[in-house]
N, C-alpha and C positions, 0 to 999 in steps of 0.2 A: 568601382571598376575592378574587374578581375584581370590580373596581370599574368602573362605567360612566364615571367621571370622576376626575380628580385632586383637584378641589376644586369644591364647589357653593356659589355665592353667592346669597343670597336678599335681593333688594332692588336696584333700579336707580337709586338716588340717588347723591349724591356719594361716600359711603363705599363702597357696593357696586360702583359703576363703577370706582373707583380700584383696589380689590382685584382685581376680575375682570380688568380690563384689564392690570394689572401681572402677574398670574399667566399670562395668555394670552401676553403678550409674551415671557415667559421660556420659552414652549413647552409649558406645562401644558395639559391638556384641562380646560376650564372650562365649567360650566353656570351661566349667569346667569339668574335667575328674577325676573320683575317682574309683579306682579298688577294694576298700574294703569298709570301713565305713566312711560316712561323719563325720567330726569332728576330725578325725585323732587321734594321740596318746594322746593328752591332754584330750579330752573328754572321750575316750573309755577305756584307760588303763594307763593314766598318772596323770595329775594334779587333775582332778575331783574325780576319785575313791580314790586316795591317800589322798586327803584332807578330804574326807568323812570318811575314816577309822581312820584318825587322830582325827577327831571330836568324834567318838564313843569311841576311846581310852581315850581321855581327860575326857569324862563323867565317865568312869570306874575309872580313877585315882582320880577324885574329891571325889567319894564316898568311896574310899579306906581309906581316913582319916575320919573315921566315925564321930568323934566329933571334930568340929573346929569352932572357933568364937562363942562358946556357942550353936551351932546348931548340933543336932544329926541326922546322916544319916544312912540308912541301908547299910550294906556291899554290894558291887556290885555283881550282878549275870549276867555274860555275856552269852548271847544266840547268838551263831554265826549266826544262821539263820536270826536273827533280824539285826545283823551288815551287813550281806550280802545284805539283803533287802534295808537297808539304802544306801549302796554304789550304788546299781543299780537304786534306786529311784532317787538319785542325778543325775546320768547319764541321766535317762529318762526325768527328769525335764528340763535339759539344751539342750537335743538333738534337740528339735524343732528349736532352734536358729541357728543350723548348718545344718539343713535338706535340702534335695533336693528341697522341695517345697519352702522353704524360699528363696533360691538363684534363683530359677526359677521366683519367684515374683519380684526379683531385676532386672531380665532381662537376667540372664545367661541361656545358654543351658547346662543342667547338664547331663552328660553321665556316667553311672555306668558300667565301663569296664576298662580293662587294656590298657594302651596306649604305643605305640612304636613310637619314633621319627624317621622318615624315611628320613628327609632332613632338611635343615636350616629353612624351612618354612612349613614343612608338618608333620602330625601325623596320624598314622593308629590306629583306635579304633573301635571295634565292627563291623568290615567289611567295615568301611567308611574311606575315606581319607579326613582329615580336613587340611585346609591351612590358614595361617595367617602371617602377617609381623613380629609379635612378639610372642614368645613362652616363658612361664614361667614354670620352673621345680620346683615343691614343693613337692617332693616325701617323705620327712621326713627321719626318722631313725628308727632303731629297736635295741633291746638289743644286746650288744656285748657279744658273748659267747667265752671265752678264751679257748685256746687249753690245757685243763687240762687232764692228763692221766685218763682214765676211765669214763670221763664225757659223752661220746657218748652212753654208755650203762647203765648210772645211771639216774633215774628220777630226774628232777630238775625244778624249777620254774623260771620265769622271770616276769617282770611287766605285760607281756601280758596274763599270766594265773593265777597270784597270787590272783586276786580279784574274781576268780571263784572257789576258793577252797570250797569243800563241807563241810569241818569241820575245826575247829581251830587247827593249828599244836600244838603238844605236845612240841616239841623242834625245833624251826626254826634256822637253821644254815645259815648265810648270808656271802657269799664271796663278799667283797667290802664294804668299809666304806665311800662311797660318799653320795650324797644327798639322793638317793633312799634307800640305805642300812641303813643309820642312821634314816631316818623318819620311815621306816617300822620296824626297830628293836625296837624302843621305842613304837610304836603303838602295835605291837604284844605282847610285854612284858606286856604292860598295860592291854591288853585284856586277859592275862593269860598264854601265851606261855612262856616257857624257850627260851632264845634267846642268840646266840653267833655270834659275828661279827669277821670275819677273814680278816685282812687287812695288807698288807706288809709294808705300809708307815704310814703316819699320816692320821687319819680320816678327811674328809672334807678338803683335802689338799690345796684348793685354797683360803680358808677363813683365817681370822685373828686367829692366834694360841691361843691367850689368850681367845678369845670368844669361840673357839671350845672346849677348856679345860673345860669351865664352863658346856657345854653340855655333854661332856664325863663323867665328875664327877657326874652330875645329873643322867645320864643313868646307871652308875655303882651303884649309890645309889638305883635305882629302880630295879636292878638285872640283867642288861644286862652284859654279859661277853665279854671282848675284848681279842682277841688273835692276837698278832703281828706276822705275817709270811705270806709267799706266799703259797697258796693252790697248791700242786703239784700232788696230786692224790685223786680221789674220788672212792668210791665203795659202793655197797649195793643195796638194793631194797626199794620199797615204804614202808615208816614207819621205816626204819633202814638204815641210810646213814652215812658213815664215810668219813671225810675229813682229809687227811694227809698233814701237812705243812712242808716247808723246814727246819723249826727249830726243827723238830722231834716230834711235838705235834700232837695228833689226837683228833678230835672232832666228836662225834656221835650224830645225831639228827634224828627226824622223817621226816623233810622236808629240802630241800636245795634250797636257793634262790640265783641266780646269779645276782649281781648288780654291775658290774665293768665298766659301761659306755655304750655309744651308738655307733652304726655303721651306717653310712649314707647309705640310700637305693639308689644305683646308678646302679645296674646291672639289665639287662632285659628290659631296656628302649631304647636301640639302641644308647647309648652314645658313646660306644667304636667304633662302626661302623662309627659314625659321626665324629670321631676324636676329641672329646671333651677332654680337658685336665683335668685329675683327680689328686687330691692330695692324701695324705696318708689316709685321712678319709673324703672324700667328694669331690665335684666338686670345682675346683679352680675358684674363682671369683675375680673381682676387687672391688673397694670401691662402685661402683654403682650396684654391684651384677650381672655384665655381665660376661658370660662365655667366653671361648676362641672362641666360634662359634658366629659370628655376628648375632644379633637379638634374641639371646636366653639368658634368665636370669636364675639364680638359687638362691632360697631363702629358709630360714628355715634350718632345720636339714640336708638336703641333701648336703649342701655345707660346705666347711671348715669354721670353725668359732664357735662362742658361740652357744650353743644349749639350748635355753630357749623359752618358749611360747611367752613371751612378745617381745623377739627379732624377732621371726617369724612374729608377727603382725606388728612390726615396719618396717621390711623389705618389707612385703606385701604392706604396705601403701606407702613406698618410691617408689617401682617399679610401683605401680598403678599411682602415681603422674607423674613419668617420662614418662610412656607410654602414658598417656592421654594428658599431656601438652607439652611434648618434653623438659621439663626443667630437666637437670641432677640432681639427688639426691644421695648424698654420705652418707654412714653410718658413725656414730660418736660414738665410744665406750667409750669416756672419762667419761661419766656419766652413765655407764651401771650398773643397779641395779640387785641384785638377793637375794633370801632369802631361807633358809632351815627351814622348818616348824616343827622342833623339839620343845620341850618345855624345856628350853626357846628357842625362835627362834634366828637364826643367820642371820643378814642382812648385806649386803655390797653394797657400791656404789663407783665407782672409784678405786683408789689404796688402798691396804691394807698398814698397817704400814711397813711391811717387804718390800713390793715392792717400797714404797716411799723412804725408807732409802737406798735401793740398788741403786735407780736411782738418788736421789738428796742429799744423805748424810746428812751433818750437817745443810743443809738448811731447813730440815723438823722439824716441831714442832708438838707434839702430845698433844691434849687437851683431858683429860679423865674425865668423870663424871659417878659416880656410881648410879644405881637405889636405892641404900640404902639411898640416900639423896633426892630422889624424893618423895614428900608427897603423891601422889596418889599411888605409888608403896608400900609405907609403910602402907597406909590405907588398901590396898588389901593384905598385907602380901605376896608380890611377888617382892622381892627386888633383886633377883639374876640378875647379869649382869651389863652392862655398855654401855656407848656410847663413842667412840673414834672419834675425828675429826682430820683428817690429813691435816696439813696446810703447804704450802710453802709461807713464809711470812704471809700475811693475807688471801691468797687465798686458798680456800678449794680444795683439790685434791682427797680427799677420806673420807669415813666415814664407821666405823664398829660398828654395834649395836648388842648386845646380851641381850635379855630380852623378857618379855611378849610382844607380838604384835610388835616386832622389825621392821618387814617389813612395818608397817604402818607409821613409823617415818622417812622413807627415802626421802620423797618428797622434803622437804626444801633443802636438800643437792643436789638433782637433779638440782634445780633452781640455787643454788650457783655455782656448778661446771660449768654449762653451761652459767654463766654470767648473769642470769636473776634475781639474788638477790645476797646478800653478807652476811658475818657474822655480820657486823654492823647492817644491817636491821633485821636479825634474832634476834640479841641480844636486840634490842630495840622494838621488836614486843609485842603487848598485846596478851597474850595467856590465854585461859579459865583455871580457877583454880577449882579443882585440876585435871590436866591431865598429862599423861606421856610425852606429847610433850614439857612440860616445861623443860625437860632435854636438848632439842635442844637449847632453849633460854639460859640456863645456860652455856652450852659449848660454844656457840657463843659469849656470853658476856665475858667469860674467855679469849677468844682470844684477846679481845680489852681492858681488864682490866688494863694491864700495861700502855697502851697508855692513857686511860681515866683518870686514877688516877696517872699519871706520874708526874715528877717534874714540867714541864711547866704548866699543868692544875692546879696544887696545888698553884703555884706562882700567877697565874691569879686569882684563887678563893680567895687567901689571899689579893690581891690588891683590889678586889671588896669589901671584908669584911672591909678593912681598910677605903675605901672611904665612906661606909655606916656609920661607926662609927664616921667619921669626919663630914659628912654633914647632918646626921639625928638628 
């Protein structure tokens, strides 16, 4: 069979761009198909705009403490038009990196149209039939909208339209206490909105509970209201929306944000007709990201598994390497990091304390260091939070960090969990002073302290001292 391309990639988000760009840089003939906007979720209504609004909110919060460290600031005056401009300026600044032109320069044929997979090696797009021995599906995900009574007739926001609001909400009611819900709750509160989070379980349920509690307490101090309960009914119109919970509470606000998770985009691409096996929320794949249809991969948010931008990039790289070299590449989640960019941040890699104890029981040791003992944190008057290192023996199997710039401190633990470093090396490293990363060295050294200063080393040191006294 004569193919039009070596590989066809469907989806121009983080996963698809990485896979397509990687294959093209190896010299393969690549078709990259995107039916909406290049850059996908992360650029257009995910990571980039959310971090931009978080930055604006931090600026407002800093000014709110008018006199601090002997420095007087003016009280913040938030102009939503300026915040909105900052968000969209950030998107526009990054947009060229993910543009059609950029990937055409790499060697991809970029087609802006909806794709339908019509066979194991064929795709229909824009009235054309493309064929390739390998197809990569990277169609991403969208906000999951739960079946709440009255929601279909009540105006609501998701991350797809939140950043285009023409005005700052007077009272933002958020259903969902996950990453998006928590980040946006703190941000909008700091910008001047009243904010209520409705969550039936624990906020940020996959993270270390002690770390999350620090964030919840901080957000409560800043004025965010938490309501524990399941949203069962919503009603109202723009500017006046009421949510009824299963616990009998009602919350009324001006705007409603739905932030309860993501739903894989798998319909409308011909997957069902092809007989591809689908899971509860995404395409079923093996460790190499292969679907049930030979020659077709699925990467990023469209498949079952973790939904993070850096995971999408990782999978895109893996699949590009496998397609170009023929060498099988399997995913490995034992050192998977993530971070929630509240203030303080909550960062995690590997197992949490709870997960480790459930799996390994008494074999687990927890080393905890507080930022209140870190001299950089003390100098900055930003001592909230801690670092937990989860050990099995002397081996790191996880780390949980809560504090300022917590996500920046994960890298050494990535190296340790993957076997490229260890706690002894971290504990003996020379680290610039004063930095927050010193907390990593302190925790790593604590893991070895009983061994280094144990009875055997003490006896040896005593023998050396005795010999010096005798022979000097």
